[in-house]
N, C-alpha and C positions, 0 to 999 in steps of 0.2 A: 300500334306504332309507339316507338320509344319516346318517352317524355324528355324535354330538354334537360331537366335536372338530372336524369339518369345518364345523359351523355357527358355530363361534366361541363367544365368551362371550355370555351373555344380558345384557340391560340391568341386571337386578338384580345379577348377578355383577360387572359393571363398577362399579356404584355402591358395592358392598360393598368392592371393592379400593381404590377411590379413598378411601373413608372410612378405610381402614387405612393409607393413605399409600403403597400399592404402585403408584405412578404415575411416569411418566418425567419427573421434574422435574430439569432440569440448568441450570446457569448459561449464559446466552448467550455465545457466543464473543466478541461485539463489545461487551460491556458489563460494568461492575462496579457494585457496590452503592453506594448513597448514602453509607453509613458509610465505605467504602473511599475514595470521592472526597474526602470531608471530611478524613479522616485524611491522605491524600496531600498535600493542599494546605495543611493547617494545621501538622501535626507534622513540620516540616522542620528541618534543622540550622541554616540561616540564620535562620529565624524564631526559633528558640530563642536564638541569639546576640543578635539584635536586641532581643528582649524583655528579656534580661538587661542589655544596655547601657542600654535605656530606663529600667529600674528604677533603675540607678545615677544616671542624669541626674535622675530625679525626686527622688532622695534628696539628691544633692550639688549639682545645678545648677539652672538655670531651666527652667520648663516649655516655653518656646518652643524650647529646644534638644532637646526630646523629640519634635519633629514627625516625625522619622524613624520613630517607632513606628507611625505611621499606615500605613507601608509594609506592615507585617505584615497589618493589616486589609484594605487595598486588594488586596494580592497574593492573599491567601486568598479574599476574596470574589469577585474577578474570575475567578480560576482555577476556583473551585467552580461559579460561574454558567455559564462557558463550557463546562466539561466536562459539566455537567448538560444543557445544550442539545445537545451532541454525543451524549450518551447517549440523549436523547429521540429524536433523529433516527435514530440507529443502531438503537434498539429497534424503532421503527416500521417501518423498512425490513427489519429482520431477521425480523419477523413475516410480512411479505409474501414474503420470500425463502425461508422454510421450506418445503421440499418436504413436502406432506402424506403421511402414511403411509396406505396402503390396507389396511384391516382388514375382517374379516368378523365381524359381530355379529348375533346372532339370524338367521343365515343370509343376511344382506344385506351386500353389499360397499359400503363407504363410505370416503371420505377424511377423515382427522382430523389435527389438528396433532400433531407428535411429542410435545408435552408432555401429550397426553391418552392416550397408550398406557399400558395397565396390564398388570400381571403376568398371563400366561396368554392374552393377546390372540393371535389368529391373523392374522398379517401376510402380505399377498400381495406377491409380487415379480415384476418384469419387468426387462428390460435397462435399465441406467442408474440403478436405484434404489440408494440407499445405505442400508445397514442402520443404523438408529438405536439398536437395542437388541440384546442377545444372545438367542439362542434355539436351538431344535431343529427341524430340518427335518421338516415334516409331509407335504409333497407336493413332488415334483420332476419337471418335464417338460423334460429336457435342461438343467437348471439348472447354470450355471457361475458361480462367484464369484471375484472377484479380491481376494486378501487381502494383496497386496504392500505396501500402505500400513502394514500391521501387522507382517507377518512378513518382508518383503523378498523373498519367493519370487515369481519372475516369472510362472510358469505359472498360469493360472486353475485353480481347484479344482472338480472335478465333485462336486456334492452329491447325496446320496441320503437318503431318509427315515431319520431318526434321527441324522443328522450334526449336529455343533455349528455354529452360526452366530455370528460375532463382529461386534459393532458396529464401524463404521469401514471394513469391507469393502464391496464393491458388486457387484451382479449384472451380468455382462457378456453372458450368453446364456441363453436358455431362460426358463422361468417356474416358479413354485413358491410355497410358503407355509411359514411356520415359526411355532412357538408360542414366545411370549416367556418367557424364564426369568430374565432380569436386566434391571432398569430403572434409570434415573437414574444416580447416582454409582456404582452397583455394576456398570454395564455396562463391558465391556473398554475400549472407546475412551475413555469418560469418565474412567476411572481413569488411563489413559495421558496424556490431554491436559488434565487438570484445571488444571494450572498453566500449561502453554504456551499454552492457548487463551484464557486470561483477557484481558480488556481491559487493555492495558498501554501506557504511554507511554514506557517506558524502554529497550526493546530496539531500538536503532537506532544506526547509526554516528554520526549527528548528536548524539543525546542522550548516547551514551557519551563523545563528545568533550567535551561540556559538563560531564558528570560528572567527567571528568578535570580540567578547569579548576577545578571547585569543590574537588576533593580537594587539588590543589596549593595553591590559595589558602587553604584551611582550615589546612594545615600551616604556611604562611607567616605567617598571622595570629598564631599562638601566640607564636613568638619575637619577631616585630616588634612585636606588641601589648605584650608584656612590656617590651621596650626602650623603647617609647613611654611607657608608664605610668611607668617608672622615671625617664626623663629629665624628664617633665613635673612629677613630684613634686619632683625636685631643683631644677628651674628656677623653677617658680612658687611664690610664697610662700603662695598660697591653695590649699588642698586641693581645693575645689570647682572652681576654675579648672583645676587639674591633671587632674582627672577629665574635665572637659568637653573639654579638648584631646585627651586620650587617646582618648575615645569618638569624637570627630570623625574622627580618623585611622582607627580600626578600622572604623567604619561605612562610611566611603568606600571601604575596601578590599573590602567585600562587594558582589558583583554581584547584589543581591537580586532584581532584576527579570528577570534573564536566563532563569531556569527558567520564570518566569511567562510571559514573552513566547513562549518556545518552545512551552509547553503551549497557549497561546491560538492560536498559528499553526497547530498541529496540529488543535486542536478546530474552529477556524473552517474549516479546509480540509475536514474531515469534513462540516461543516454545508453548505458550498457544494456539495460533491459530492453530498450527499444531496438538495439541491434539484434536481440534475440527474439524480436517480434512480439514483445510483451508491452502492451499499452498500460501505463500507470495513469489512471484517471484521477487519483488523489495522491499527492506526494507523501502524506503521512503513512500511506500503505507501505512505503519502503521500510519505515521503522517497524510497523506491525509484523512485517515478514519475519523479522528476527525474533519476535516474542511468541510466535505461534507454537502452542504445545499440543493442540488437538486439530486434526485435519479431517473434516467431514467430506466424504466423496460420494457423489451421485454415481451410480453404476453406469447407466446408459449415457454414452457420449464422453465419459471420462475414462472408465476402465475398459469399456467396450467401444468399438468404432461406431460411428453414427448409423451406418446402414445395417440392414438385416437381409437374410435370404430365407425363402419359404422352404422348409425342410420336408413337411408332410401335412396332408389333409386327410383325416380319417373320418368318414361318415359314420355316424352312430345309428342312423335310420336309413334303410334302403328306400323307404316310401316318401322321403322328403327331398326337395330339390336343393341339396346342399351346395353344389357348385354354382348354380345360378344365384342363390342367395348371397354367397360370398362375392360374386362378381357385382351384384347390385349394390351391396353395402360398401364395397371397396371404391365404387365410383360416385358415392354421394358427395364427397368433399372434393372440390377442384384443386385444393392444396393439401394433399394427404400427408400424414406423418410417416416416418420410416416404416412403421409396422404395417400400416395399410398399403403403403407403396409397394412393399414386397408381395402382398396378396394381389394387388392390382396388376402387377407385372405378369402374374401367372393366369389371371382370370379376366377375360374381357367383360365389358358391360353386358349384363343379361337383357335380351330383348323382352319387351312386354312387362318389365318391372318398373312401374311408375310410383315414385315415392309420394306419400301424403305427409303425415306427421313425421317429423325427423327430430331425433335427440342427438346432438353432437357429442363427441367424446370429451370427457373432462377427467383430470387426474383424480378428482374426488369420487366420481362415479365408477371409474375403471371400465366403462363400456360405452358403446354408441349403438344407435339403431334407427329403424324407420318402419313405418306402416305402409306396405306396398298394396296398391289397389288390386284386389283379387288374389293376393298371395299371402296376406296376413302380416303380422308384426314380427320383425326379426331383429335380433340383437347380437352383437359381437363384442366380447370383452374378456377380462381376466377369468381363467377357468375356475380358480378357487373362490371367486366372487359369485359367479353365475351358477356353478354346479352344486348339487346337494352333497354335503360331506357324507362319506361312507358308501356312496354309490360306486359301482365299478368304473364309471367314466371319471369320477372324481379321483379315485385311487390311481387310475392310469395317468391322468393329467399330473398328479403330484409326482409320480415316478419320473415322468419326462422332465418336469421342472427340476427335480433333484439332480439331473444330469447337466444342469446349466442351460437348458433350453427355455425359450419363452413359449408358454402354452396359452392359447386362447380357446374360448368355447363359443360355438355358434349355437344359438338357441331361438326358439319361437315362443312368443308370449301372447297373451290374450289382447292386451292393449298397451299403448304407450302414453295414455292421457295423463298418468301420474308417474313420472320417472322415479319418484321416491318410493313407489310401491309397485314392483313389477308383478307381484303374485308368483305363481308357479312358472318356472322356466322349463320348457320342453327341450331337452338336450338333443341337438341335431348333428353336431360334429365337433371334432377337436382339431385345432390348427396349431401346428408346431413350427416355430421359427428359430433359426440358428443365429446367434450373435457372435461377432468376431471380436476377440480380445485385442486390445492394443498391444503390440509386441514389446513396447517399452514399459508397460504397466508394472510387471513383476519387479524389475530392478528399481523402479522409482519407489515402489512401496517398501522395498527392503532398505533403501536409503533413509526414508523417514523413520523406519523402525530403529535403525542404527543411531539416528540422531536424537532418539528419545521423544519423537513426535507420535502421539497416539493416533491411530487410524480408526475412524468410524465410517463404515460403508452404509449409506442410507439410500434406500431405493423404494420406488413404488411397485416394484415387481414382486413376484412370488418369493417368499422367504427362502424356500428350498433352492430356487434358481439362483438367487443372489448368493446364498451360502456356497453353492457348488463353484460359482465363478470366483468368489473370494478365496475359497480353499485352493483352487488351481493356481492362484497367484501367490500363495504362500502367506496369506494374512493370518496372524495368530488369532485363535478363537473363532475362526470362520465357520467351524462345524456346528456351532450353537447359535443359529440365527433366531432372532426374535421377530414374531409376527406383531407388527405395530398395532394391529386391531385389538390386541390383548393388553395394551399399555394403559395405565391410569390416565384419565383425561383431566381430572381436577385435583391432582396431587403432585405438584411440581417437585417436592422433595423425594417422593418415591420414584418418580421418573428419572431424576438426577442419579439416584442410586443405581438404577438399572443401566443407565447410560455409562456409568463409571465401570461397570463390570462386563457388559456385553459389547461386541464389536460390529456385528452385522445385523441390520434391520431391514425387513421387507414389508411391503404393503403400507408404506409410510405416506400419509397424505401431505399436500403442500403445507398445510398449517401445522401439522405435526413436525415437519422439518424445521419450521420456525421455532416451535416450542423446544425442540431438541437443542437448538443453538442457545436459546435463552437459559435452559437448564444447565448446560455446560458452563456458560458464562457465570451463572450464579454460584457455581462451585469454584470460581476463581480461575477458570481456564481462559486462555486466549485462543479463540476459535477461528479457523479458516474454513470456508465452505466453497467447494467447487461444484459447478453445474452448467448445464447448457440449455435447459428447457424452461418453459413457462412455469412448471411446477417447482422450480428451484428459486424463483425470484424472491419470494418473501424471506427465505433463509439466507440468500446471498446478501440481501439488504441489511439484515440484522446482524450478520456475522461480523466479527472484528475485521475480517478480511474476506471479501467476496472475490472469487476467481472464476471467470466465465470463459468458455471456449469461443473462439472467433466465429465458428460455424453455428453457434447456438442462436437461440431466439433473440430478437432485438431487445425484448424486455430484460432478459438475463444480462446481456452485454451492457445495457444502459445503467443498471444498478450496481454492477460489480466495480470494485476498486481497481482490479487488474484483469485484463483480457489477454488470453493466450491466442494471438492472432493466427498462428499457424496450427492451432488445435493440437499442439504437441504436449501431451501430459508429461513427457520426460523433461520438459522445460521447467517444471515446478522446483526441482532441486536447485537449479541455477537461480531461480527467483528468490528462494529462501536464503541461499548463500549470499546473494547480493544484499539482502536486508541485514544479515549478520555482519557482513563486511562494513557496511555503513555505520552501524551502531558501535561495533568494536573500535573502529578507527576514530569516530568522533569522541568516544570516551578517552581514548589514548591522547588525542591532542588537547582535550579539555584539561587533563591533568597538567600538561605543560603550561598552558595559558594561565590557569588559575594558581599554579605555584608561583608564577611571576607576579601575579596580582597580590598574593599574600605576602611575599617577601618585600614587595614595594610598600605595602601597608605597614608592616612591622618596621622597616627602615624609616619610613616617614614619621611614625610615632616616636621612635628612638631619637631621630634627629630633632623633632619638634620639642620633645621633653628635655633632652640633655643639652640641646642648643649647639650642636656641631654643624659645620657646613655639610650639606648633603654629599654622600660619599662618591657620587659620580655625576657627570654632566649628561644632558639628553643624547649627545652623540654616542656616549658609552653605552647607554641603554639601547640605542638603535643597533649598535654592533652586536651586543650580547643577545638581544632578542632575535635578530636575524639568524645568528649562527646556532642558537640552542632551541629556538622555538619556531620562528617564521618559516625558514627554508625547510627544516626537517618536518614540520607539521604539514606542509603542502604535500610532501611525498607520502607521509604516513597516513594522511587522510584519504588518499586515493589507492593505497596499497591493497593487495589481496589479503584476505584474512578469513580464517575458518573458526574463529572463536565463537563459542555459544553466547547468546544474549542472556543477560542476567537482570533481574529487577533491581531497583534501588540505585539508579544512575546518579542522582544528586548526592546522597550521603556517601556513596562509594568514592566519587571524585573528591569530595571534601576530606574524606579520611586520609587521603594522601597529600592533597594540595596544602592543607593547613599546616601539618607538622613539617612538611618539606619546605614550605615557605619560611617558617620560623627558623629552621636549621640554616637555610641559605642566608637569611638576614643576619643571624647571629654571627656566622662566619665572616661575612662581609664587614660587619661593623667592627668586629675584633681586629680584622686585618687593617681597616682604615684607622682605627684608634692606635694600633701599634705603630703604624707608619707615621702618623702625625705627631707622635710624641718626640720624634727625632728632628733633625735639622732639614728634612726633606721639604720640597715645595708642595703646593696644593695639587699640582698636576701629577707629581710622583705618588702622593698619598692616594689619589683617586685611581692611579694605575694599579697599585697594590690591591685596592678593593675590586677593581675590574678583573684582575687575574684570579682572585679567590672566587668571585661570582661566576666566572666562566667555568672554572673547574667544577664547582658544585652543580651548576645547572647542566653542564655538559654530561656529567656523570648521571644526573637524573634522566637525561635523554637516553643514555646507554641502558639504563634500567627499564625505561618505558618502551624502548624500541624492540624489546624481546617479543617473540622468539627470533633468534638471529638467522638470517639468510645472507647470502653474499652482498646483496645490495644494501641491506641495513647496516652491515659492518662498514661498507664503503661510505655510506652516508655519514655515520658518526665520525669516522676517521677523517673524512673530508672537512667536516666542521672544525675539528681540532687543528687540521693543517691550515685552514684559512685563518684561524685566530693566531697561530704561530707566525704566519706571514704578515698579519696586521701588526704584530709586535716587531718583526724583523725588518720590514721594508721602511726606510725613512719617510717616504711620502705618506704611507698609510698611518705611520706613527704620528706624523704632524697633523694629518687630516682628522684623526680620531682623538687627538690630544692625549696620546699615550707617551709616558716618559719613564723609562727604566732607571730607577735611582739607585739607592744603596742596595748592594747584593743581599745583605741580611734581611732588609724589608721584603725583597722579592721572594726570598726563600721562606720567610714567615708566611707570606701570602700563599705560596704553593702548599706549604704544610697545613695551613688552616683549610685550604681547599680540599686537601686529602682527608683531613679529619671530617669535614662536612660530607665528603663522599662516603666515608664509612658509616656515618650517622644516617645518611639517606638510604644506604643499603639496608640497614637495620629497620628503618621505618618502612621501606618498601616491602621487605620480607614479612613484617608483622601484618601490614595492611593486606598483602596478597593472600596470606594464610587465612586471615579473617574473611576476606571476600569469597574465597573458594569454598563452596559447599557441595554436598553430594549431588551429582547429576549436572554440575555446572562446570566441570573440568573442560579444558580446551578440547574441542573435537578435532580429531585427525582425519575425519572423513572428508575428502575433497571432491566428491562427485559433484559436478556441476559448478564448481567454483572457478 
C-alpha cells in the first residue's frame, strides 16, 4: 500500500499552507519592483542638484531661466516608462522561461510553476532539473546531484533517502524525489543570491565608467561652483543676475541626460531582444554581447536539432539478445534523453527483463546500465569509451562517427557494483543514430567568422563525429578535432595554448567545459557559451555570457544570462548586433554630454578667474543643450548601428570630450569678450556667445553623428533650422533672451564658431585615427541587425 508521504500533499493541505504564506514566493531574477524603479529614476544626485538650482532661480531670477528644471521631470518620466516597458517584457518572458516543478499531489504527478510550491510538497527529479527549494530526499534511484554552483566541489553527490537537498544545485543522473523543507527567501540559493540576482542597471563596465564620470564631475562642481558664485556676486551689481550666471554655469556642467540615455539604451535593447523571443536575465549581458570575441558552442541542441533518429542497430554477436537488451535499457528511465528516446521508439520494453542494480547515465561516465535478473549486467554508452581500441568493432564505430553519426555500443559486463571499474566489456552491438543539423547553423557560423568572433565547438560526443558535423558547416579548422581526454588536466597554461590553436573538441566533460572557459578568459578573451543540457551548466555559469536554448534543461536556463526562447540559433547574430548597437550609441552620446560638461567647466574657471559675467543665462544653456545634445542624443541612442565594440570606453570618450570642450569654451569666451568691448548690451553680448557656442557644438554633432544616412542628415539639419527659427521669430527671441546687436559682433561670433568647427574637425580626426586599431574598424556586416 502506498504511504501517505509518497502520495504527496492533499489539495486541502496545499490550500492551508498557501493561506499561511508557506509558499515559494521569490523575486524574479530579471525584474525589480515599481517602487524601486521610481526611486532609482527620481532620487538621483543630479536631480537633487538641479531641483535646488531651480528653486534658487525661481526665488532670485526669471521663470524662463528655470526651464532646465523640466529636465528632471522629463528624465524621470522617460526613464520610468522605458524601464517599466522593459520590466513588462522581461516578466512575461520570465514566466514562459520558468521550468515547471514536477510535484505529486493527491497521488498524481503534475507540473506547477515554481511560485506555487508549498512547504511539504513532494518534488520529483530527473536529470537536468534544477532544485528550486530546499528539502530532504524521500526516494532515490541512482540520484546524483551537482552542488558545485553552491559549494565549489566538482564531483556530483550521490543522494540517499534522508539526505539534505539544497536549492541552486541540479540533478545530473538518476531519478528521485524530495520533500520541501524551506521555501521562498528561506531557501539556500535564495538567501545567497537575493542581492546579486536582482534586476540591476549598474553592474557593468560601461555604467561603472559613467559612474566614475559623474563622481569626478560632482567633486569638480563644488569648488568651481563656489568660485563661480563668488565671482558673479563680486562682478554683477544685481544679486539676482549673479545667481542666474552662477546657476547657468553649474547647470551646464551637469551631464543630466547621460545616465538617462544609458538606461534607455539598455531598456530598449531588452525590449528589442524580447520581441525576438530572447530573455535577458541580467541587463549587463546587453553590454557583454558587444565585447564577445570567442563563442563556445555545444554541438547537441545548438548546431544540431534536439531530436535524433535511429539509423541502424548492428548486432556483433548472434548468440546474445541484443534487441531485447536494448528495449530493456531504453525503458529504465521514465524520462529519457533524446538518444534513449530514439531507441525506445523502435524497441518495446522486453518482457522478463527485471532490473536490479541500475547505473544512470551521466555526462562524466558516458554510459548507463543495469543488472537484469537472469540476464546479466548490460551497459549502453559511447562506443569509443566502451570498446577496446584497435578491435574491428572499434574501427567500425570510428568510421561511422567520422561520417557525423552518433555511435553507441551495447555491451555486457560481469558486474555493476563498482561503476568506476567495469572491467572487461563484452561487445554485443553497435547502435547508430542520425543527428539533424539546424538549417540556419552554417550561415550563423559564417556571420561570426566575418565579425572576427572565434568559434570553439565543444562537445561530449566522439571527436570524429563532432569534426564531421563542424566540417559540413564550414567551420575553419574543423578537420583537426582534439580528443579532450588527451588534454592536460593540471596545466592551465598549456590548455590555453591548445585552445588558442584548435577549434573542435570532442569527449569534453562538464568540468572540462568549465576549465575551457576559464583558460580562454585567462588569455584576455570575452567568452560566450551556448548550451542546453545539464552538462553545460557549469560553463554557462562561468562564461562572460551564457546563452541557453529555451527547450534546454531547467538548470541551463536558470544560470544563463540570455535564453533563446524559440530555440533559434540564427537569433544569435541579432543578439550580438543589439549589444553592439547599445554600446556604440552610448559612447556616441557620452561624447556629446561630456563635451558640454568640459566646456562648462572651462568657462566657469575663466569666468571665476578673470571676473567677467558668465557668458550666457540658464535659458541659453537649455536651448543649446536641447538642440545639440538632448534631442539628437535621444535619436542617436536608439539608432541602428553595426559598429564593432572596442575596449577602453572611458579614456576614448575623454580623448575627444576634453579637447573639444576646451575648443568650444575658448571660442565662446573670445566671442563674448569681443562683443562686450563695444557699446552692446549684456543680452547682445550673450547672444554672440550663444551663436558661437551653437555653431561649435552643432558641428561636433555633425562629426559624431557619422556615418551619414538620410535620417541623420535630416536630424542635424533640423537642429540648425530650429536654432535659426529661435533667432528669427520675435516671440522665441524674447523668450530665450536673444538680441541680435551690431552686425560686426554677430559676424565675429559666426567666424569664431567656424574657426572652432575647423579645430574640432582636426581634434576629431586625430582622436578617431588614434582610436581605430587593427580589427576594430567599423563592421559593414548587417546580418541580424
